[in-house]
C-alpha positions, 0 to 999 in steps of 0.5 A: 499500499503506497504512502499518501502524500501531505496534500492527500491526508490534509484534504477535507474532501472525501473523494472517491472513484464514484465522485461527481465533484461539480454536480454533487460535491459543491465544486463550483465551476464555469462549466455547466454541469448536470449529474449523470445517473452513473453518479448516483450508481456505485459502479454499475450492477454486474448484471448491467455490466454482463448485458453490456459485454454480451451486447458488445461482443454480439452487436445485438440490440438486445441490452438492457440497462437499469439505468435509463434516463439521461437521454440514452439508456439501453435497449439499443445494444452496441449499434453505432458507438465506438471509442474515437481517437484523432491522428490528424497531423500537420507538420507545421503545427507540431510543438517546438520539441519536434520542430526538427523532426516532425515525423517523431511527433506522429510516431508518438502519437500512433504509438500511444494509440497502440498502447491504448489498444495493448491495455484495451486488449488486456482488460477485455474491450470489446466495442470497436476502436476508430482513429480519424486520420487527416492532413499528412497521412502515413500508410506505414503507421496507418497499417500498424494501427490497422494490424492492432485492430484500429478502425480508420476513418478520413476526416477533415482538418479543423483550423485552429483559431488565431488565439490557439496556443502553439501547444494545442493547436491540433486539438480542435480537430476533435471537433470533427467528432460531431461530423461522423454521424454514422455513429449514434455515440462517440467517446472521444479520447486524448491518444495518451489514455490507457485502460485499468478496467473495461469501460464498455458499459459506460459507452453503451449507457452514458448519456451525451454530452458527457464528461468527467469534471476534475479539480483544477490545479495551477492558475486555472483553480484560481477561476474555476475550482472544477473543470472538464478535462476533455480527455475523454467526451461523450458525444452524440454526432449530428450534421445540426451539432457539427454545423453548431460547433464550427459557427461557435468556433468561428464567432470566437474571433478574438486575438488572445486566449481567454482560457486555456488557448486549446480545445477546452476553451472551445468547448467551454462555450459550446457546452455553455451555449447548448445548456442555455438552450436546454442541453445539459452538459452531464457529469460523469464519475471520476472512476472513468478518467483520472489523472495521477494528480487526483486526491483519490485514497489508495483503495479507490485506485483499484476502482479506477477504469482509465488513467489519462497519463498527462506527460506533465504530471509525471512523477507527481502522484498521490497514492497511486497503487500498484496496478495503475503505478504498473501501467504509468511505468510501462507507458513511456516504453511503448510511446517513445521507443518508435523502433518497436513499431518500425515507425 
């Protein structure tokens, strides 16, 4: 059992893997938030999980759920739902560290998705995984992805706005997730995530739009104690939603960032407008999207399903037990040793 940091021991909030801090925990936010039914469940009942796995395996429309509500329940099986990654690439938009060799940036992102596929197989994920490829394409790396079971989609490049941070310019391509109307629901993931336990049932039963709210750190904490981290977004694609998203982005025609300079600045406006028009942004529990600085007691980490391995937080964890530590330790080996995959 790892030793907790002083920061965690002194926290006055009893956070758990089931925490929905914005809608139920009194953590204020600039973002709109409404508790989803998953916030009221101590994880899903085993029968619901088993039914979800059967639906995912069979592709049938016979799955049932005791969750209901939230705009999306069971009864429709796994048809039209997927995990969705983005590998949109433009060599002129890579971060400074890759300026001299932009192809290393693509290799790193491809290896990150391959790492996710490794963890997905390890935990028995049955739902499909798609990756959007756009911009500068590479047949060899795409073949590696397909061999690992990733299904590729050609997609549009969404131009970054004038106020976009150099660090986040490619993140705006995630807006294109709303354009893939062949799916009734997608879970858009950052490339640097891995699964500790299956969360197929969440994808089948979660409402849309939905996200996990985290307690913030650094300068952002003074503005909004809780905020969405867009490493996981549950979205319902439609042409209407995509058109509204592009219109919203075009209307954000200022010259300097006002939030984070990345896609989260866009999604904050988009979801706020949606909530004002009667479309809630639902909150999901922490167990579906954690990072290494979340103040969870050690025993709660064993209930976590997805770990977001944000590079800037490396080596600064609280009480992460062996199941999560092992994933964090193995992750760099897969994502930085590009020769492993011949990229």
